[in-house]
C-alpha positions as YAML, in Angstrom:
chain: A
units: angstrom
residues:
- id: 1
  name: GLN
  ca: [131.05, -31.25, 127.88]
- id: 2
  name: VAL
  ca: [133.74, -33.87, 128.43]
- id: 3
  name: GLN
  ca: [136.60, -34.89, 126.09]
- id: 4
  name: LEU
  ca: [137.78, -38.47, 126.21]
- id: 5
  name: VAL
  ca: [141.02, -40.08, 125.14]
- id: 6
  name: GLU
  ca: [141.59, -43.85, 125.11]
- id: 7
  name: SER
  ca: [144.82, -45.65, 125.35]
- id: 8
  name: GLY
  ca: [146.29, -49.18, 126.18]
- id: 9
  name: GLY
  ca: [145.42, -50.92, 123.02]
- id: 10
  name: GLY
  ca: [147.86, -53.10, 121.15]
- id: 11
  name: LEU
  ca: [148.63, -56.55, 119.73]
- id: 12
  name: VAL
  ca: [148.34, -59.43, 122.09]
- id: 13
  name: ARG
  ca: [148.15, -63.31, 121.75]
- id: 14
  name: SER
  ca: [145.01, -65.23, 122.41]
- id: 15
  name: GLY
  ca: [144.63, -65.73, 126.19]
- id: 16
  name: GLY
  ca: [146.61, -62.65, 126.98]
- id: 17
  name: SER
  ca: [145.43, -59.42, 128.85]
- id: 18
  name: LEU
  ca: [145.25, -55.74, 128.19]
- id: 19
  name: ARG
  ca: [144.07, -52.85, 130.29]
- id: 20
  name: LEU
  ca: [142.49, -49.82, 128.50]
- id: 21
  name: SER
  ca: [142.27, -46.47, 129.95]
- id: 22
  name: CYS
  ca: [139.98, -43.60, 129.07]
- id: 23
  name: ALA
  ca: [141.19, -40.22, 130.23]
- id: 24
  name: ALA
  ca: [138.51, -37.53, 130.50]
- id: 25
  name: SER
  ca: [138.99, -33.81, 130.58]
- id: 26
  name: GLY
  ca: [136.45, -31.14, 131.08]
- id: 27
  name: ARG
  ca: [133.90, -30.96, 133.80]
- id: 28
  name: MET
  ca: [132.32, -33.25, 136.12]
- id: 29
  name: PHE
  ca: [133.55, -36.60, 134.97]
- id: 30
  name: SER
  ca: [132.29, -38.09, 138.29]
- id: 31
  name: THR
  ca: [128.57, -37.31, 137.26]
- id: 32
  name: TYR
  ca: [128.74, -39.30, 134.03]
- id: 33
  name: ASP
  ca: [127.70, -42.85, 133.57]
- id: 34
  name: MET
  ca: [130.61, -44.34, 131.35]
- id: 35
  name: GLY
  ca: [130.73, -47.21, 128.92]
- id: 36
  name: TRP
  ca: [133.06, -49.20, 126.59]
- id: 37
  name: TYR
  ca: [131.93, -50.16, 123.11]
- id: 38
  name: ARG
  ca: [133.89, -51.79, 120.24]
- id: 39
  name: GLN
  ca: [133.67, -51.97, 116.56]
- id: 40
  name: ALA
  ca: [135.22, -54.81, 114.42]
- id: 41
  name: PRO
  ca: [135.93, -54.44, 110.68]
- id: 42
  name: GLY
  ca: [132.70, -54.55, 108.70]
- id: 43
  name: LYS
  ca: [130.50, -54.73, 111.84]
- id: 44
  name: GLU
  ca: [128.43, -52.27, 113.84]
- id: 45
  name: ARG
  ca: [129.63, -50.84, 117.04]
- id: 46
  name: GLU
  ca: [128.52, -52.88, 119.92]
- id: 47
  name: PHE
  ca: [128.10, -52.59, 123.64]
- id: 48
  name: VAL
  ca: [130.95, -54.04, 125.90]
- id: 49
  name: ALA
  ca: [130.44, -52.69, 129.34]
- id: 50
  name: GLU
  ca: [128.97, -49.93, 131.45]
- id: 51
  name: ILE
  ca: [129.51, -48.36, 134.87]
- id: 52
  name: THR
  ca: [127.37, -45.96, 136.80]
- id: 53
  name: TRP
  ca: [128.71, -42.64, 137.99]
- id: 54
  name: ASP
  ca: [129.18, -43.88, 141.51]
- id: 55
  name: SER
  ca: [130.64, -47.27, 140.42]
- id: 56
  name: GLU
  ca: [127.57, -48.92, 142.24]
- id: 57
  name: THR
  ca: [126.39, -50.82, 139.14]
- id: 58
  name: THR
  ca: [128.20, -52.48, 136.26]
- id: 59
  name: TYR
  ca: [126.74, -54.04, 133.13]
- id: 60
  name: TYR
  ca: [128.51, -56.43, 130.61]
- id: 61
  name: ALA
  ca: [127.82, -57.96, 127.28]
- id: 62
  name: ASP
  ca: [127.36, -61.65, 127.47]
- id: 63
  name: SER
  ca: [130.50, -62.14, 125.35]
- id: 64
  name: VAL
  ca: [132.76, -60.52, 127.74]
- id: 65
  name: LYS
  ca: [131.26, -61.63, 131.09]
- id: 66
  name: GLY
  ca: [133.79, -63.15, 133.33]
- id: 67
  name: ARG
  ca: [136.78, -61.93, 131.23]
- id: 68
  name: PHE
  ca: [136.45, -58.12, 131.14]
- id: 69
  name: THR
  ca: [136.18, -55.67, 134.17]
- id: 70
  name: ILE
  ca: [135.10, -52.14, 133.95]
- id: 71
  name: SER
  ca: [136.20, -49.75, 136.67]
- id: 72
  name: ARG
  ca: [136.74, -46.05, 137.27]
- id: 73
  name: ASP
  ca: [138.69, -43.58, 139.31]
- id: 74
  name: ASN
  ca: [136.71, -40.36, 139.66]
- id: 75
  name: ALA
  ca: [139.71, -38.77, 141.48]
- id: 76
  name: LYS
  ca: [141.79, -39.34, 138.32]
- id: 77
  name: ASP
  ca: [139.10, -38.74, 135.83]
- id: 78
  name: THR
  ca: [139.76, -42.14, 134.28]
- id: 79
  name: LEU
  ca: [137.71, -45.09, 133.10]
- id: 80
  name: TYR
  ca: [139.37, -48.47, 132.66]
- id: 81
  name: LEU
  ca: [138.70, -51.81, 130.98]
- id: 82
  name: GLN
  ca: [140.62, -54.75, 132.20]
- id: 83
  name: MET
  ca: [140.55, -57.57, 129.53]
- id: 84
  name: ASN
  ca: [141.68, -61.00, 130.39]
- id: 85
  name: ASN
  ca: [141.70, -64.34, 128.45]
- id: 86
  name: LEU
  ca: [141.43, -62.35, 125.18]
- id: 87
  name: ARG
  ca: [140.17, -64.04, 122.07]
- id: 88
  name: PRO
  ca: [140.60, -63.32, 118.43]
- id: 89
  name: GLU
  ca: [137.02, -62.21, 118.20]
- id: 90
  name: ASP
  ca: [137.84, -59.55, 120.72]
- id: 91
  name: THR
  ca: [139.76, -57.75, 117.95]
- id: 92
  name: ALA
  ca: [138.18, -54.29, 117.41]
- id: 93
  name: VAL
  ca: [138.61, -50.64, 117.93]
- id: 94
  name: TYR
  ca: [137.53, -49.89, 121.47]
- id: 95
  name: PHE
  ca: [135.72, -46.60, 122.28]
- id: 96
  name: CYS
  ca: [134.74, -45.19, 125.50]
- id: 97
  name: ARG
  ca: [131.46, -43.11, 125.94]
- id: 98
  name: ALA
  ca: [130.16, -40.77, 128.37]
- id: 99
  name: ALA
  ca: [126.45, -40.30, 129.01]
- id: 100
  name: SER
  ca: [125.43, -36.69, 129.80]
- id: 101
  name: PRO
  ca: [123.77, -36.46, 133.18]
- id: 102
  name: VAL
  ca: [121.88, -33.45, 132.15]
- id: 103
  name: VAL
  ca: [120.54, -34.21, 128.50]
- id: 104
  name: SER
  ca: [118.99, -37.53, 128.01]
- id: 105
  name: GLY
  ca: [120.53, -39.25, 125.03]
- id: 106
  name: LEU
  ca: [123.49, -37.00, 124.62]
- id: 107
  name: TYR
  ca: [126.81, -38.89, 124.55]
- id: 108
  name: TYR
  ca: [130.40, -38.01, 124.20]
- id: 109
  name: TRP
  ca: [132.87, -40.45, 122.36]
- id: 110
  name: GLY
  ca: [136.56, -40.92, 122.41]
- id: 111
  name: GLN
  ca: [138.54, -41.59, 119.17]
- id: 112
  name: GLY
  ca: [139.15, -45.18, 119.98]
- id: 113
  name: THR
  ca: [142.12, -47.52, 120.55]
- id: 114
  name: GLN
  ca: [142.96, -50.56, 118.44]
- id: 115
  name: VAL
  ca: [143.01, -54.02, 120.15]
- id: 116
  name: THR
  ca: [144.23, -56.93, 118.03]
- id: 117
  name: VAL
  ca: [144.22, -60.49, 119.31]
- id: 118
  name: SER
  ca: [146.26, -63.04, 117.41]
- id: 119
  name: SER
  ca: [145.47, -66.80, 117.60]
...
């Protein structure tokens, strides 16, 4: 099992940048594929980005391609999301997610961090 704690959210103007972090505790962070998701008020949670356990492959939602970068530091048990050129429509609670390497379809979630982009 892994516990996840997000940080780095806040209020930023349109065009600004933020870097989110997701600190993991527990066992074997380096074996989990990790992802970022977000949920805006009144909307369903949506996929933002994902990175494989070895950082070999990344995936992005079309809406954030070219603006967001997902990365990880397995030595520090931490996942990152660098967000540049932020837009008001990026306003949401951002969650990190860990996919169990052992049980298919088993995921662990953090509590989320609020990102607000003003126009």
